[in-house]
PASEKE-161577 format. One record per residue: residue in three letters; x, y, z of N, C-alpha, C in turn. Coordinates in steps of 0.001 Angstrom, whole numbers. Each point is the difference from the previous one (the first is absolute). Example, Ala and Ser with C-alpha at 12.3 -4.5 7.8 and 13.67 -1.06 7.14 Angstrom:
REM PASEKE-161577
ATOM_r_n_x_n_y_n_z_ca_x_ca_y_ca_z_c_x_c_y_c_z
ATOM_ALA_13190_-5690_7800_-890_1190_0_900_1200_0
ATOM_SER_-350_1050_-720_820_1190_60_-770_1090_730
This chain:
REM PASEKE-161577
ATOM_r_n_x_n_y_n_z_ca_x_ca_y_ca_z_c_x_c_y_c_z
ATOM_MET_13005_53263_32433_-1051_-688_748_-1377_605_-167
ATOM_ASP_-894_-859_-332_-1443_521_-278_-948_-612_964
ATOM_TYR_-905_775_584_-961_-455_1065_-857_-1009_-617
ATOM_LYS_-446_112_-1292_-939_-960_-582_686_-1399_-115
ATOM_ASN_1321_89_-262_733_-1277_-83_-51_-751_1336
ATOM_ILE_264_803_1064_-57_-581_1295_-1311_-545_344
ATOM_THR_-1006_766_-159_-1436_-524_305_-459_-1170_-928
ATOM_ASN_447_24_-1250_-231_-1208_-849_566_-1202_386
ATOM_ASN_1217_108_399_851_-1133_646_-747_-492_1252
ATOM_PHE_-455_855_842_-745_-352_1206_-1184_-768_-318
ATOM_ILE_-855_490_-906_-1280_-549_-445_261_-1361_-697
ATOM_ASN_1081_-147_-708_373_-1284_-727_174_-1116_1090
ATOM_GLU_724_526_1162_254_-994_1074_-1224_-190_889
ATOM_TYR_-853_1079_169_-1245_-69_806_-1173_422_-782
ATOM_PRO_-412_-829_-955_-1138_477_-874_-1298_257_660
ATOM_ASP_-318_-538_1220_-1148_230_743_-135_1456_486
ATOM_TYR_1151_717_-19_119_1356_605_-273_1067_-1043
ATOM_LYS_-196_-432_-1216_-50_1050_-1165_-813_1142_258
ATOM_SER_-1383_-276_327_-949_1086_60_427_1027_942
ATOM_ASP_442_-418_1271_384_1014_1062_1189_727_-490
ATOM_VAL_1035_-549_-624_1119_663_-472_-277_1063_-1062
ATOM_VAL_-966_-413_-914_-474_927_-984_-712_1271_573
ATOM_ASN_-664_-252_1002_-752_1136_791_1011_881_640
ATOM_PHE_956_-542_559_1085_778_652_777_814_-1048
ATOM_ASN_254_-666_-1148_679_788_-1015_-790_1108_-547
ATOM_GLU_-1250_-138_-13_-938_1078_-478_101_1243_854
ATOM_TYR_147_-270_1343_109_1053_921_1434_782_-157
ATOM_ILE_984_-800_-250_1420_532_-177_-99_896_-1250
ATOM_GLU_-585_-534_-1045_48_783_-1296_-930_1183_41
ATOM_THR_-956_-8_952_-880_1124_150_668_1195_850
ATOM_TYR_814_-432_940_508_941_868_1541_341_-116
ATOM_TRP_726_-881_-734_1412_257_-292_41_558_-1407
ATOM_LYS_505_1186_-134_-31_714_-1273_1501_46_-462
ATOM_ASN_502_-1218_-205_1313_-172_-477_251_-1421_-609
ATOM_SER_1155_-257_-580_293_-1185_-603_107_-1159_1008
ATOM_LEU_-511_-1133_-456_96_-1134_980_1195_-958_-417
ATOM_SER_1149_621_-376_1257_-708_-307_1150_786_370
ATOM_GLY_1132_-581_34_1216_625_336_50_693_1305
ATOM_ASP_736_1203_99_155_672_1336_-1361_436_647
ATOM_PRO_-881_550_-855_-1402_376_669_-610_-1225_637
ATOM_LEU_121_-1225_-584_-672_-1108_557_677_-261_1411
ATOM_ARG_1406_41_5_700_-272_1313_-454_1022_1003
ATOM_ILE_-123_1287_-361_-391_977_949_-1463_-353_543
ATOM_LEU_-871_-361_-890_-1414_-383_343_47_-1146_1082
ATOM_LEU_665_-1113_-382_-40_-1205_766_647_193_1280
ATOM_LYS_1063_820_149_791_179_1180_-862_1042_971
ATOM_GLY_-905_671_-606_-781_930_755_-1423_-413_481
ATOM_ILE_-354_-1083_-641_-1376_-571_391_47_-498_1482
ATOM_ASP_-1047_451_710_-130_-458_1421_-1358_-505_264
ATOM_VAL_-207_-486_1237_-1341_-634_298_-1179_909_-270
ATOM_ASP_250_1310_278_-1036_975_-307_-418_134_-1414
ATOM_PHE_1020_-72_-895_-250_-41_-1385_-930_-1127_-444
ATOM_ILE_443_-1284_526_-890_-1139_-357_-1338_137_572
ATOM_LEU_-189_463_1253_-1214_203_635_-912_925_-872
ATOM_LYS_550_1110_-570_-623_901_-761_-537_-711_-1309
ATOM_SER_810_-962_-498_-390_-695_-1145_-1226_-860_240
ATOM_LEU_-68_-592_1248_-1142_-725_374_-1165_752_55
ATOM_VAL_126_1248_635_-1175_935_175_-509_377_-1406
ATOM_TYR_975_253_-828_-386_347_-1439_-897_-1246_-623
ATOM_ASN_313_-1217_204_-618_-1147_-592_-1369_-206_668
ATOM_VAL_7_455_1267_-1254_-187_838_-1034_1125_-234
ATOM_GLU_467_1194_178_-836_1237_115_-145_700_-1329
ATOM_THR_959_96_-845_11_753_-1202_-516_-780_-1128
ATOM_VAL_489_-1119_-323_-344_-810_-1129_-1000_-1120_478
ATOM_LYS_-130_-154_1239_-898_-985_596_147_-1425_-472
ATOM_ARG_1225_-345_-133_326_-1345_-557_-107_-1040_1064
ATOM_TYR_365_211_1253_-124_-966_1068_-1078_362_892
ATOM_LYS_-1027_-977_212_-1103_320_726_-167_-883_1159
ATOM_SER_911_-951_267_-53_-901_1235_1345_126_778
ATOM_LYS_12_-216_1162_1244_55_829_929_-1082_-365
ATOM_THR_-517_-1182_-435_780_-1117_-434_906_306_-1168
ATOM_LYS_-757_627_-1061_724_370_-1144_1037_1150_208
ATOM_ALA_-323_866_845_1017_1149_324_1191_-576_727
ATOM_LYS_-195_-1010_854_1144_-599_729_724_-777_-1057
ATOM_ARG_-530_-472_-961_773_-851_-940_892_965_-845
ATOM_TYR_-576_1102_-278_804_1115_-714_1176_387_691
ATOM_ALA_-170_255_1422_1128_414_725_976_-989_98
ATOM_THR_-410_-1309_166_991_-1184_139_867_-79_-1337
ATOM_VAL_-751_67_-1163_710_-101_-1272_1080_1039_-157
ATOM_VAL_-381_1247_271_891_1178_-249_1228_-171_890
ATOM_GLY_-210_-469_1285_1086_-259_818_938_-1122_-474
ATOM_GLN_-574_-993_-553_834_-1062_-743_678_441_-1039
ATOM_LEU_-583_964_-803_670_685_-1196_1252_633_467
ATOM_PHE_4_747_1093_1159_764_490_983_-1021_639
ATOM_ASN_-427_-1112_483_902_-986_453_746_-567_-1141
ATOM_TYR_-654_-124_-1130_672_-573_-1230_953_949_-495
ATOM_ILE_-346_1263_23_951_1126_-428_1276_26_837
ATOM_ARG_-221_-207_1316_1140_-20_982_928_-1222_-407
ATOM_LYS_-531_-1172_-295_690_-1201_-220_689_-123_-1359
ATOM_THR_-573_693_-1023_393_-107_-1430_652_1202_-612
ATOM_THR_-22_1077_682_605_1288_-479_1046_454_1039
ATOM_ASP_723_1035_-385_958_707_968_-568_1272_481
ATOM_ILE_-1367_272_-170_-692_1164_537_-120_-104_1475
ATOM_VAL_509_989_634_32_92_1516_-1118_890_541
ATOM_ASN_-845_-578_786_-1084_655_727_-219_-727_1370
ATOM_PRO_1030_285_830_-32_-777_1259_-1186_162_910
ATOM_ASP_-529_1314_32_-1201_299_902_-1147_-881_-484
ATOM_LEU_-345_12_-1324_-1089_-695_-446_221_-1435_119
ATOM_TYR_1105_-519_-363_263_-1547_50_-87_-419_1511
ATOM_ASP_563_743_982_-162_-362_1346_-1476_-22_530
ATOM_ALA_-763_1084_-476_-1425_7_432_-738_-1237_-440
ATOM_ILE_420_-413_-1257_-731_-1229_-659_352_-1229_692
ATOM_SER_1269_41_513_446_-1375_624_-319_-114_1446
ATOM_TYR_-359_1143_656_-390_-100_1448_-1217_-899_143
ATOM_ASN_-129_-648_1168_-1190_-712_396_-1194_859_-97
ATOM_ARG_-1033_-455_-595_-1151_864_-334_-766_458_1324
ATOM_LEU_351_-585_1191_-569_496_1182_711_1271_557
ATOM_ARG_1204_255_-575_828_1101_466_-648_1332_-433
ATOM_GLU_-158_935_797_-677_1308_-371_355_596_-1125
ATOM_ASN_1275_180_-287_520_715_-1216_233_-920_-1191
ATOM_SER_-482_-1190_44_275_-929_-1162_-969_379_-1161
ATOM_TYR_408_-405_-1134_-673_340_-1201_-1473_-468_125
ATOM_MET_-252_-1369_186_-1349_-609_5_-825_664_1228
ATOM_GLN_561_293_1009_-722_649_1081_-533_1334_-418
ATOM_GLN_886_772_-658_-587_1376_-511_-1063_-153_-1026
ATOM_MET_143_-972_-1000_-1015_-253_-1005_-1291_-466_623
ATOM_MET_139_-922_971_-1202_-577_600_-783_996_826
ATOM_SER_749_1039_626_-604_997_723_-1001_774_-855
ATOM_TYR_386_254_-1271_-922_694_-879_-1167_-916_-490
ATOM_ILE_363_-1246_-291_-1022_-929_-510_-1048_-237_1029
ATOM_ASP_378_-292_1273_-924_-342_985_-968_1093_278
ATOM_LYS_415_1332_-150_-831_1158_328_-737_546_-1163
ATOM_CYS_327_-479_-1323_-598_540_-1050_-1493_-422_-245
ATOM_GLU_-932_982_32_-1438_-284_-115_-378_-357_-1424
ATOM_MET_811_304_-940_-268_-280_-1457_327_-1560_-232
ATOM_LEU_691_-543_874_311_-1476_-268_-923_-856_849
ATOM_ALA_-613_-913_-734_-945_-843_621_583_-1151_725
ATOM_GLY_-780_-619_943_272_-1254_626_1245_101_918
ATOM_ILE_429_-1179_381_1156_-192_865_1180_-701_-943
ATOM_VAL_1197_83_564_1106_-522_-857_-71_-1524_217
ATOM_GLU_-335_-678_-1182_-67_-1402_3_1263_-693_-619
ATOM_GLN_554_-1101_473_1182_-437_-602_-438_-753_-1193
ATOM_GLU_659_282_-1169_-386_-602_-1273_842_-1243_-149
ATOM_PRO_-380_-944_-822_826_-1214_-312_1336_450_-659
ATOM_LEU_860_-834_228_1397_205_-683_-299_72_-1496
ATOM_THR_766_838_-634_41_-1_-1447_852_-1131_-581
ATOM_SER_-92_-210_-1269_872_-1065_-469_1483_244_98
ATOM_THR_381_1359_-32_1336_335_131_428_-232_1401
ATOM_GLU_-789_411_993_368_-164_1311_120_-1509_339
ATOM_ALA_-929_-863_-455_-53_-1316_256_1302_-707_-540
ATOM_GLU_412_353_-1203_1164_-529_-600_1315_423_781
ATOM_LYS_-2_1114_633_1084_365_754_66_-687_1233
ATOM_ILE_-1122_-255_664_-106_-777_1262_477_-1461_-210
ATOM_LEU_-500_-623_-1136_294_-1342_-323_1510_-231_-303
ATOM_LYS_534_987_-648_1464_-114_-282_687_-55_1348
ATOM_TRP_-286_982_966_680_-31_1258_-230_-1196_762
ATOM_ALA_-1282_-548_-101_-280_-1158_754_872_-1281_-413
ATOM_ASN_170_-205_-1364_757_-1040_-476_1478_197_343
ATOM_GLU_535_1161_71_1336_279_368_358_-511_1369
ATOM_GLN_-1099_-89_922_326_-447_1362_318_-1468_25
ATOM_PHE_-129_-772_-1236_281_-1379_-38_1067_-388_-971
ATOM_ALA_720_1145_-442_1139_-245_-907_1017_-815_681
ATOM_THR_219_275_1275_996_-868_746_-929_-539_1170
ATOM_GLN_344_-1146_509_-708_-437_1176_796_275_1249
ATOM_LYS_342_1148_169_652_431_1197_-766_863_930
ATOM_TRP_-635_-544_874_-1009_578_878_501_-91_1375
ATOM_GLU_1227_-47_157_581_-279_1423_-127_1093_1047
ATOM_ASP_-365_1231_-549_-331_1069_967_-1417_452_-45
ATOM_ALA_-482_651_1050_-1441_253_149_-553_907_-1095
ATOM_THR_825_943_-486_-390_865_-1063_-319_-801_-1325
ATOM_SER_939_-773_-381_-143_-755_-1268_-1183_-960_74
ATOM_PHE_-190_-549_1072_-1166_-955_336_-1285_796_-112
ATOM_ARG_15_1092_582_-1167_838_119_-472_478_-1435
ATOM_LYS_1028_338_-834_-317_363_-1350_-537_-1114_-789
ATOM_ALA_511_-1155_137_-357_-1183_-732_-1508_-380_357
ATOM_MET_-233_-39_1383_-1443_-292_429_-910_1036_-557
ATOM_ALA_287_1315_85_-804_1101_-590_-185_-115_-1529
ATOM_ALA_1007_-533_-713_-72_-188_-1367_-1115_-1113_-378
ATOM_ILE_-78_-1068_841_-925_-997_-145_-1401_509_313
ATOM_GLY_-66_809_1008_-1308_360_457_-529_1058_-983
ATOM_ILE_730_811_-531_-517_987_-920_-274_-683_-1263
ATOM_LYS_662_-1001_-483_-248_-785_-1156_-1491_-652_155
ATOM_MET_-244_-454_1186_-1275_-684_201_-1186_992_-107
ATOM_MET_332_1161_623_-1127_1110_-134_-221_367_-1352
ATOM_MET_1071_196_-767_-191_445_-1494_-519_-1114_-866
ATOM_LEU_204_-1248_370_-464_-1072_-912_-1403_-427_447
ATOM_TYR_-264_-196_1287_-1376_-578_480_-870_1184_496
ATOM_GLY_562_1161_254_-918_1101_555_-319_-280_1412
ATOM_ILE_795_-779_768_-221_-337_1345_301_1138_897
ATOM_THR_-805_290_987_252_1097_958_1051_-311_978
ATOM_TYR_727_888_589_1012_-278_1009_-570_-822_1103
ATOM_ARG_-1218_319_411_-631_-718_1068_31_-1543_-225
ATOM_GLU_-454_-315_-1247_-81_-1394_-386_1306_-627_-299
ATOM_LEU_999_766_-508_1297_-463_-372_725_-526_1275
ATOM_ARG_-263_737_1130_593_-382_1248_-385_-1362_502
ATOM_LYS_-1165_-427_-416_-503_-1291_512_554_-1280_-705
ATOM_ILE_668_224_-1156_548_-1036_-822_1027_-817_764
ATOM_GLN_-120_-1313_32_966_-900_677_788_-775_-1061
ATOM_TRP_1168_-372_505_893_-833_-945_-710_-1226_-508
ATOM_GLY_-921_-591_863_-850_-1129_-527_-875_284_-1118
ATOM_ASP_-276_1334_-198_-963_318_-1214_797_-41_-1199
ATOM_TYR_1218_-51_-14_914_-18_-1157_288_-1396_-470
ATOM_ASP_-428_-406_-1147_156_-1405_-560_1196_37_-988
ATOM_GLU_1119_-394_458_1253_119_-673_-74_-1041_-1185
ATOM_GLN_-570_-1098_109_-98_-927_-1189_-785_410_-1130
ATOM_TYR_-1122_650_223_-938_346_-1120_19_1579_-174
ATOM_ASN_992_668_599_129_1518_-289_-1309_647_251
ATOM_CYS_-676_-43_1106_-1153_784_358_30_412_1479
ATOM_ILE_-881_950_201_-133_455_1363_-1452_113_394
ATOM_THR_-432_-357_1059_-1435_34_419_-236_1280_714
ATOM_ILE_-948_901_-426_-333_1182_581_-1504_43_167
ATOM_ASN_-417_18_1271_-1488_93_338_-803_-1111_-682
ATOM_GLY_631_-1197_-3_-677_-1246_-606_179_-66_-1480
ATOM_TYR_546_946_-742_349_-22_-1406_1355_-446_-290
ATOM_GLU_156_-1194_-730_1226_-442_-403_583_830_-1302
ATOM_LEU_965_853_226_378_862_-1029_1466_-380_-589
ATOM_ARG_79_30_-1331_1126_-401_-635_1033_1138_226
ATOM_LEU_1308_-440_125_1106_1007_103_779_150_-1296
ATOM_PRO_431_1103_-368_913_193_-1052_1329_-649_267
ATOM_LEU_688_-460_-1042_1242_-805_256_1037_842_892
ATOM_LYS_165_1266_-353_1030_709_797_-404_115_1544
ATOM_LEU_-1227_274_193_-414_113_1456_35_-1346_682
ATOM_SER_-308_-1160_-794_21_-1261_595_1437_-335_348
ATOM_VAL_878_218_-805_1506_-256_346_382_928_1179
ATOM_GLN_-437_1151_-46_462_962_1148_-526_-448_1304
ATOM_LEU_-1255_-537_58_-544_-471_1183_595_-1246_504
ATOM_LYS_360_-907_-1032_707_-1246_327_1325_371_649
ATOM_ASP_774_904_-568_1301_359_565_-164_591_1359
ATOM_MET_-987_914_213_-118_529_1234_-519_-1021_992
ATOM_LYS_-747_-974_-373_-478_-1023_1009_1177_-790_400
ATOM_ASN_965_-339_-910_1168_-784_306_921_835_928
ATOM_PHE_49_1224_-172_810_988_881_-509_-11_1453
ATOM_VAL_-1341_187_187_-504_119_1231_65_-1325_823
ATOM_LEU_-218_-1103_-732_129_-1214_612_1417_-340_472
ATOM_GLU_913_346_-827_1437_-200_322_424_920_1206
ATOM_LYS_-531_1167_44_383_941_1039_-894_-165_1206
ATOM_LYS_-1085_-747_-70_-953_-281_1024_-538_1389_571
ATOM_ILE_-520_820_-1006_-455_1135_312_-1645_177_-278
ATOM_ILE_-679_-1186_-164_-1385_-17_-276_-717_291_1361
ATOM_SER_-977_953_-61_-718_333_1174_-812_-1256_577
ATOM_LYS_-382_148_1272_-619_-1186_633_-1374_-230_-600
ATOM_GLU_-644_1095_-544_-1258_-203_-728_237_-464_-1437
ATOM_LYS_1240_-180_-346_397_-385_-1378_-608_848_-1083
ATOM_LEU_23_1337_377_-433_980_-1055_1069_339_-968
ATOM_LEU_-291_194_-1212_936_287_-1083_706_1222_198
ATOM_PHE_-815_1122_246_605_1282_160_451_278_1430
ATOM_ALA_1351_43_199_557_315_1288_1431_552_-172
ATOM_ASP_480_534_1045_1310_705_-157_1200_-1012_247
ATOM_TYR_1157_457_55_1277_-825_65_55_-859_1293
ATOM_LEU_-793_462_1112_-50_-648_1230_-1159_-951_102
ATOM_GLY_-855_-77_-1074_-1112_-880_-3_-1266_703_649
ATOM_GLU_102_1320_216_-1247_775_466_-934_313_-1143
ATOM_PRO_-1265_-393_-16_-881_334_-1045_-125_1499_-171
ATOM_TRP_-373_388_-1311_-279_1418_-261_-1302_312_833
ATOM_ASN_98_1244_636_-1169_402_812_-1026_664_-930
ATOM_ASP_-1050_561_665_-1151_542_-791_352_1439_-561
ATOM_ILE_1135_509_221_378_1274_-660_857_-379_-1171
ATOM_THR_-348_618_-1163_690_-387_-1227_1512_279_78
ATOM_SER_463_955_661_1411_465_164_836_-1149_493
ATOM_SER_-475_-893_730_685_-1118_622_528_-882_-1152
ATOM_SER_-625_13_-1125_390_-889_-1149_1194_656_-741
ATOM_GLY_83_1279_118_1055_867_-845_-504_347_-1246
ATOM_ILE_-1147_-518_-471_-574_254_-1396_-181_1455_-229
ATOM_PRO_-751_726_917_-3_1504_-269_1326_727_-233
ATOM_ASP_973_-330_849_1264_634_-211_672_-270_-1339
ATOM_TYR_-75_-1252_-449_638_-336_-1289_-850_566_-1123
ATOM_MET_-1268_37_66_-827_618_-1111_220_1467_13
ATOM_GLY_151_684_1155_275_1373_34_1296_457_-662
ATOM_ALA_1016_-846_196_1195_251_-588_64_-205_-1514
ATOM_LEU_-784_-928_-493_-82_-360_-1376_-830_962_-820
ATOM_ILE_-1237_263_529_-1013_746_-909_-616_1152_822
ATOM_GLY_387_330_1188_-504_1072_659_-1419_-269_673
ATOM_ILE_-499_-1203_-75_-1343_-352_597_331_-1051_1181
ATOM_THR_-578_386_1153_295_-930_1173_-1203_-885_375
ATOM_SER_-1234_192_-613_-1125_-784_322_-23_-1260_-638
ATOM_VAL_-178_-1085_736_-25_-1315_-640_-1336_-215_-658
ATOM_THR_-1050_832_257_-1199_0_-678_168_152_-1493
ATOM_SER_969_667_-462_247_184_-1450_295_-1282_-643
ATOM_ALA_866_-932_624_384_-1227_-387_-1237_-967_60
ATOM_VAL_-774_95_994_-1208_-864_130_-1060_324_-1192
ATOM_LYS_-102_1321_-167_-965_489_-1049_418_-433_-1359
ATOM_TYR_1351_-37_-254_601_-418_-1294_-425_-1469_-207
ATOM_GLY_224_-779_1054_-301_-1413_-92_-1413_-232_-213
ATOM_ILE_-879_742_574_-1460_-197_-95_-410_469_-1441
ATOM_SER_596_1074_-508_-298_379_-1287_302_-1070_-1037
ATOM_GLN_1057_-702_194_387_-1164_-955_-1047_-1077_27
ATOM_LEU_-487_-225_1251_-1092_-1059_107_-1253_381_-704
ATOM_LEU_-315_1327_104_-1212_517_-616_158_-66_-1559
ATOM_LYS_1293_289_-456_176_3_-1407_-130_-1531_-618
ATOM_ALA_360_-893_999_-13_-1391_-412_-1481_-588_40
ATOM_GLY_-943_833_429_-1314_-420_-18_-616_-581_1335
ATOM_LEU_835_10_1078_-528_-588_1278_-1130_887_534
ATOM_SER_-989_-566_636_-1069_711_616_453_638_1268
ATOM_ASP_-690_981_381_258_870_1271_-50_-1015_1158
ATOM_SER_-1106_-953_-14_-69_-906_1087_1207_-945_167
ATOM_VAL_493_-491_-1131_1143_-861_64_1264_818_534
ATOM_ILE_96_1211_-531_1139_799_325_41_316_1617
ATOM_LYS_-1222_321_386_-89_245_1517_459_-1154_781
ATOM_LYS_-388_-1321_-457_402_-1069_749_1429_-303_-40
ATOM_ILE_592_127_-1147_1472_-145_-152_852_994_765
ATOM_THR_-262_1317_-184_771_958_439_-298_575_1438
ATOM_GLY_-1244_-168_454_-406_592_1267_-285_1473_-121
ATOM_ALA_-122_503_-1301_-236_1419_-196_-1504_331_110
ATOM_SER_-280_1248_430_-1375_400_157_-544_349_-1416
ATOM_GLU_-1345_214_-26_-538_440_-1230_455_1373_-488
ATOM_LYS_117_758_1013_501_1394_-347_1410_-51_-614
ATOM_LEU_968_-769_492_1238_-176_-441_47_-433_-1377
ATOM_ILE_-778_-1042_-235_-149_-566_-1435_-410_949_-976
ATOM_GLN_-1126_826_357_-581_967_-963_1090_1065_-293
ATOM_GLY_903_168_858_1083_1101_-172_1138_-507_-861
ATOM_CYS_-22_-1168_-498_1067_-592_-689_3_178_-1544
ATOM_LEU_-1024_566_-480_-43_291_-1447_788_1124_-457
ATOM_LEU_937_-189_-941_809_1173_-461_-820_541_-1176
ATOM_TYR_-759_1028_264_-878_495_-1103_784_615_-1205
ATOM_GLU_1294_356_272_827_497_-1190_829_-1105_-585
ATOM_ASP_-216_-1188_464_829_-1084_-588_-515_-421_-1296
ATOM_ASN_850_56_-1090_-406_-311_-1358_-306_-1469_-60
ATOM_GLU_679_-792_853_-244_-1487_-97_-1408_-315_346
ATOM_TRP_-600_764_919_-1400_-211_325_-950_189_-1127
ATOM_LYS_337_1134_-832_-750_231_-1160_-57_-1335_-1051
ATOM_GLN_1145_-471_-95_200_-1121_-868_-836_-1255_541
ATOM_ILE_66_-300_1269_-588_-1108_652_-1465_140_-125
ATOM_ILE_-600_1212_354_-1378_254_-16_-533_-206_-1386
ATOM_ASN_671_544_-974_-519_-80_-1384_169_-1441_-538
ATOM_THR_948_-710_446_136_-1409_-327_-1188_-835_441
ATOM_LYS_-424_293_1306_-1062_-653_621_-1339_305_-706
ATOM_ILE_-139_1261_-386_-1106_388_-737_-232_-616_-1381
ATOM_LEU_1084_-270_-633_23_-751_-1269_-509_-1440_222
ATOM_MET_73_-484_1177_-454_-1362_267_-1514_-94_338
ATOM_ALA_-675_1097_69_-1361_12_312_-827_-703_-1027
ATOM_GLU_-1043_-657_452_-868_-701_-1003_-594_916_-1048
ATOM_ARG_80_-412_-1197_-533_745_-1106_597_1446_-226
ATOM_TYR_1285_70_465_659_1353_-96_-20_528_-1343
ATOM_TYR_144_-857_-1045_120_531_-1367_-1339_236_-678
ATOM_GLU_-986_-319_838_-1417_244_-511_-548_1399_491
ATOM_PHE_696_558_1015_-393_1295_444_244_1053_-952
């Protein structure tokens, strides 16, 4: 077994995490004076604890000064945690103390993320506050796969299955249209046009992708059959017809996102959707009207390390008048 093979496989599965994994590997190579394969590797990985990973973050912040913002430092901590989740699932290397700390709810005092955030929040070398970044393409793909799985069978006869299916539709709309949770809750079944495969959001008639259109149609038939539409005829409600309240946890979306990608903030999904609208060339003013997002939220949706942005920007520059005469 070779550590580089493990991390290469992890990066192949999650390419967005490459830079953070490379930075963690640099720390290991700097401080581990032994082979990264065979028995020495097993000894290393079985002995790594939260304190070791925290020291790697300190190294990247204070020694090599690679991370300068709290947001980037949090991303590093999240990625390394997911790397060890991957090791737990794909190898026979046993490290129960670390695995448990990573799996604990991040509000728990001795959880992995609680300990990492304690340093990040207090570190004066890190600028700003921790802002939630848009979902990466890897995270988006994982969530969409889960969302579509909720419609593999149309068996929503229990409250949990129904809650997952409704959450799947909600998170898809966030990721597709960038709509905020506040505006999502206002959508009524009457806004859904089954015949023309579109949905009206804040006065804009928006086309639905085929899968989502079929899923909405199936869900509409189910709630009509079971007579569980809320009296306000709101689309997003629970199995008893009670509308989602103003706390995002009532939708179940934070729980499902947390289990899938370790991120519980629906803002990441909203920012992902808005970033797609920005890439498509929509103006900020139109995006604000569709999504209900603030100017500040929209400005925080640009993934500056996103290679796709580089391609889009340069393609638009090529379209500038008299470009080839400059």
